[in-house]
N, C-alpha and C positions, 0 to 999 in steps of 0.2 A: 613309106617304103616297106614292103612286106619282109617278114623274118625269113633269112635264106634257108635254115634247117630247124624247123619247128620242133622236130622230134628229139633234139638234144637238150641237155639241161645246161643252165648257167648258174654257177654258184657264186655268191658274194658273201665274203666274211667281214668281220668287224676289225679289219686291219687298221683303220684310222684310230679307233680306240686303243688297239694293241700297241701302236706306236707311242702314244701318249703315256700308257702304263710302263712301257719300257724305259723311257726317258725319266720318269718320276722314280722308278725303281733304281736306276743307276745313280740318281742324286741321293736317294735314301742309302744305298750301300756305300757310296763314297762318303757320306756324313758318319756312317758307323765306323768306317776304317779310320776317319780322323781321330776318334776316340783312342784307338789303339796306337796311332802314331804319337800321341802325346805322352805315352808311358814314360819315356826317358826324362821328361821335363816335370814329373810329378814331385820330384824332391825339391826342385828350386821353387816351384809354384804349388804349394799344397791345397790351393783353393780348386785346382782343376778337378773335373768330374771323375769318378772312378771308371776305369776302362770297361767295366762290366755293362755300363749304360750304352756302349757301342752296338751291343747285341740287338737292342730294340729296333733301331733304324735298319739293320741288316736283316732282321726277320721280316720287318715291314716289306723292305725291298724284295725279299724272296716271295713273299705274298703277292706282290704285285707282278712279279715275272710270272708266276703261276696263272694270275689273272690274264695276263698278256696272252700266255699260251692257249688259255681257254677261248680268248677272243679269235685267234687265228685258227684254231682247230675246228670250231663249230660255226656252222654257216649262219647267217643272217637272213639272207633271202636265196631261195633256190627257184629259178624259173623253169618249170617242168612242162611237158605237153599237157598235163592236167590242169596246171594253174600255178599260182605263186605259193610257195610254202615259206611261211613266216616263222622264225625262231625266235622265242624269248631270250633274254640274257641269261637268267637262271633257269635250269632244268629245260634245256632245249629239246630233249627227246620227248618228254611228257607234255610240254606246253605248245608243241608245234600247231600252227594254224594253218590249214589249206584254203586258200580262196581260189576257186575254180574259175577257169576263163569265161565260162558260160555266165557266171554270176556277175562278171564285170561289164557295165554298159559304157563305161568311159573311164578316162584317166587324165590327170593333170599333173604336171611337174612344175613347181616353182620354187626356186631356191633349192634348199636341202630337203624338200618335203616332196613326197609322191602321194597323190590323193587317188584312190580308186573308188568310183561311184558304183553303186549297185542299183540305182534306177535313173531314168532319164531326167527327173526333177532334181537330182543331186542332192537329195535330202538324207539319203543313207549311204554309208560306205566306210572307208578306213583310211586313215592318214598314216603314211610310214615315213620316219625320219631316215634320211639317207645319210645323216651325220657320221654313223659308225663306218660307212663305207668310204674309202679314200676319194678325194675330190676328182681325182683323175678318172675314177671308174663310175662316178655318179651318172655321167652322160650315157655310158653304156646300159645302165639299168633302165634309165628313162627311155632311151632309144628302143630297147628291147621290149619293154612293157607297152609303150605306146604304139610300136609297130604290130605287136600280137593283138592288142585291142582293136586296132583299126582293121586288122584281118578279118575280125568277125563281123 
């Protein structure tokens, strides 16, 4: 089926990774809070760790929340009229790679991986992991890419 409006862009972020980072951050922050909740019991149980140790998991949780925000803010894949823009996890602005639609001769999707072929023999190309994209949106990515490649 051809793409309905090929002049528009489709943007996909790393929200599946962001969800995982948020859950781990919440666990870390709650673990840090437990250290502070144990302050009244330190007189009865002197072997309890010092409450200052609670700052380590709280700071780790804050770092994970920042990482989750980074995943949601920056795109992973953008399907444009020119091609597919692929952004790496670190330094997405400087490391962006553009794969032009004219460069792609075929595409395959299996599981959580999308393969773009650059020749008919399927000996050169690029593998894209769709793991960072939520499972509900992976079908949208593959449908859009396969539809666009079939239109050429």
